[in-house]
C-alpha positions as CSV (number, residue, x, y, z in Angstrom):
1,M,-41.9,61.0,21.9
2,T,-39.3,58.3,22.8
3,L,-36.8,56.2,20.7
4,S,-36.4,52.7,21.5
5,L,-34.4,50.7,18.9
6,S,-34.6,46.7,19.5
7,P,-30.8,45.3,20.2
8,N,-32.0,42.2,19.4
9,R,-32.9,42.3,15.7
10,A,-31.1,40.0,13.7
11,D,-32.1,41.1,10.6
12,T,-30.4,44.4,11.0
13,N,-27.3,44.9,9.0
14,E,-25.3,47.6,11.2
15,S,-23.2,48.6,9.3
16,L,-26.3,50.5,6.7
17,L,-26.9,52.6,9.5
18,Q,-26.5,56.2,8.3
19,T,-27.3,60.1,9.1
20,A,-27.9,62.8,6.8
21,V,-29.2,66.3,7.6
22,I,-32.0,67.5,5.1
23,D,-33.2,71.0,4.4
24,V,-36.7,70.6,3.8
25,T,-38.7,73.5,2.6
26,T,-42.5,74.9,2.0
27,S,-42.4,71.9,-1.4
28,P,-42.6,68.2,-0.2
29,V,-38.9,66.8,-0.2
30,E,-38.4,62.8,0.3
31,L,-36.6,61.8,3.4
32,K,-33.4,59.7,3.2
33,V,-29.6,59.3,3.2
34,G,-28.2,59.9,0.1
35,T,-29.5,60.4,-3.6
36,T,-31.4,57.1,-3.6
37,R,-33.7,55.5,-1.0
38,N,-32.0,52.4,0.8
39,P,-33.7,49.3,-0.6
40,E,-32.3,47.6,2.0
41,R,-33.5,50.1,5.3
42,Q,-36.1,48.6,7.9
43,A,-36.4,52.2,10.0
44,I,-36.0,55.6,9.7
45,I,-35.4,58.2,12.5
46,I,-36.7,61.8,11.9
47,Y,-35.6,64.4,14.0
48,N,-37.0,68.0,13.7
49,D,-33.3,69.7,14.4
50,S,-35.8,73.3,13.1
51,N,-37.8,76.1,14.8
52,R,-40.7,75.3,12.5
53,T,-43.2,72.0,12.5
54,L,-42.5,69.9,9.8
55,Y,-45.8,67.6,8.6
56,L,-45.1,63.7,7.4
57,G,-46.7,62.2,4.9
58,P,-47.0,60.6,1.5
59,A,-45.0,62.4,-2.0
60,T,-48.5,64.8,-1.6
61,V,-47.6,65.7,1.9
62,A,-49.3,69.3,2.9
63,V,-49.0,71.8,5.7
64,S,-52.9,72.0,5.7
65,G,-55.9,71.2,3.9
66,A,-56.7,67.3,2.8
67,N,-53.0,66.2,2.4
68,K,-52.3,67.7,5.5
69,G,-49.2,65.6,7.3
70,I,-48.6,64.3,11.0
71,P,-47.2,66.9,12.7
72,L,-43.2,66.6,14.4
73,L,-43.0,69.6,16.6
74,K,-39.6,71.8,17.0
75,G,-37.0,69.3,19.2
76,Q,-39.2,66.0,18.5
77,S,-38.4,62.8,16.5
78,A,-40.4,59.7,14.9
79,T,-39.2,56.2,14.7
80,I,-40.8,54.4,11.8
81,S,-40.3,50.9,10.7
82,I,-40.8,51.4,7.0
83,G,-38.6,49.7,4.2
84,D,-38.5,50.7,1.0
85,I,-41.4,53.0,0.9
86,G,-41.1,56.8,0.4
87,I,-42.0,59.1,3.2
88,F,-41.9,63.0,2.8
89,G,-41.4,66.0,4.7
90,V,-43.2,69.7,4.4
91,C,-42.4,72.8,6.6
92,E,-44.9,75.7,6.4
93,A,-42.2,78.2,5.5
94,G,-38.1,79.1,4.9
95,T,-35.1,76.0,5.0
96,N,-35.4,74.1,8.1
97,S,-32.9,71.2,8.9
98,I,-34.0,67.4,9.6
99,I,-31.9,65.1,11.1
100,I,-32.3,61.6,9.3
101,M,-30.9,58.3,10.4
102,E,-32.1,54.8,8.7
103,L,-31.0,51.2,10.1
104,G,-30.5,48.8,7.2
């Protein structure tokens, strides 16, 4: 995947650029920086820094079945233009480090 951020976003507040490392396990966890989701978030970059596949989706995301999320393989990243909407991740085993960057 290619990372692309437009430098011409006049509505972007650069002071709201934040990063965090989040542990994702076999239970869905919201991918966000801090204890609450940034209501001014415009985009999120998710980087899978683990050795396992990360599955992305809603709060009910799963690694298989009807709620199977979109897979993000080891070393891949995804950029999603998303506001104050939750996006969740889950892995099939263990504790996995995921790097999150939010842009307000």
